[in-house]
Structures are given as structure tokens and as C-alpha cells.
N, C-alpha and C positions, 0 to 999 in steps of 0.2 A: 561451400557450405550448402547442405541440402535444405530444401524448404520443409521437408517432413519433420525435421527436428525443431524448427522454429514454430511451425503451426500446431505441433502437438501440445495440447493442454492437459493438465492433470485434473480430471473431473472425478470427484469422489462420490460414490454412491451413498445414499443415506443408510445408516446402520439398521440392521434388523432389530425389531423390538418385540418382546413377548410379555404376557402377563401370567403370573403364577403365584402359588402360595408357598411361603417359607416352611420347610419341613425340618430344617436343622440350622441352629445358629451356635453350635458349640465351639467353633473355631474363631480365632481373632480376625476381625474384618472380612470374614467369608461366611456366606450363607449358602445353603442348598435349597433350590427352588424347584418345585414340581410344577410342570406346565402340562395341562391336559387339553386335548382336542378330540373331536369325534370324526370318524370316517364311516363310510358305508362299506360293508364287506362285499367284495366283488362277486362272490358266488351266492352267499345266503341273503344278501341285501339287508342285513341287520345292522343297526347303528352300533358301532363298537367304540369304546372310549380308549384312547391311547395316552400314555404319560411319558414324559421325558424329564430327567432330573439334570439341572445345570448348577454348577458351582459359580457363584457370582461374588464380586468384590463389593463390600458393604461399608460405606463410611457413615451411613445414617442411623445405624443401630436398630436394625429390624428385629422384631421379636418372632417367636414361634407362632405360626398361623397367620401372619400378616400377608395381605395381598399386595404384591409389588410389581412394578414394571421394570424389565431388564432391557438393556441395550447392548448389542454386540460391540466388542472392543478388541484391541490388539491382545495377544496372549500375555497374561499377567503372571502365570505360573504354568505348571505342567497341565493342570486341568481347568484353570479359570480363564474363560474367554468372554465373560459377560460381567456387567456391573449394574448395580441397582441405581436407577435414575430417580424413581419416586416411590413412595409408599402410598398406595391407593386406599387401603383400608387397614386400620389397626384392629387387632382383636381386643376384646375386653378383658385383658389379663390384669391381675392384681400386682401392684408393685409392693414388695415387702417393705414394711415400715421398720425403721431402725429402733431397736429396743433401748429404752433408757434404763440405766442401772437403778436398781431398787434402793430406796433410802434405807439406811440401817436403823 
């Protein structure tokens, strides 16, 4: 028996995490999150804003415009590789009140 197999330990790297804003929540348990960052253009030296959109698994019920933290995870579907770990900031959206039937 080789020593390499015994000494090999499985160390996991900590998953990547990003912060972004929810731009779509029309699917069941899935949200689309836009993550923005800035870079300096190599030639013109101007600061340029870049955006990536990630599909993420959402068990917490995020709303449109919420600021959320995503964490990388195993592939959950064809396009979902992220999950929502926390909602950092909720938007001030109104919750529609249930209408009571009018008395005759």
C-alpha cells in the first residue's frame, strides 16, 4: 500500500461569494442576480463598470431589487451554480393587502 494514498487528505476550498442585486424573481425558487464591479481600461485608463448575471437558488424569498449575498455551490441545474445565503438589504416594496369582500 502506498503512503501517498494514506497521507492524501481532502481539503475543501472555501466557496466564492459575491454580492449583487436581484433583477428577476419570476421563477420558482430561482432568482437572477446582477453583480457589478469596476476595472480600469488597459489603454484609456478610464474606470469601466462590468456586470455579470447569475442564476441562483433562493429558499428565502428574495424580492425584486434586494441586495443579496451569493455563494458558489455544486451545479443545481443547467444554469444554476449559485445559492442565496443571505439578504443584506430589502427594498421598500409594498406588500399587496388582501381585499375584503364588500358587505351587501
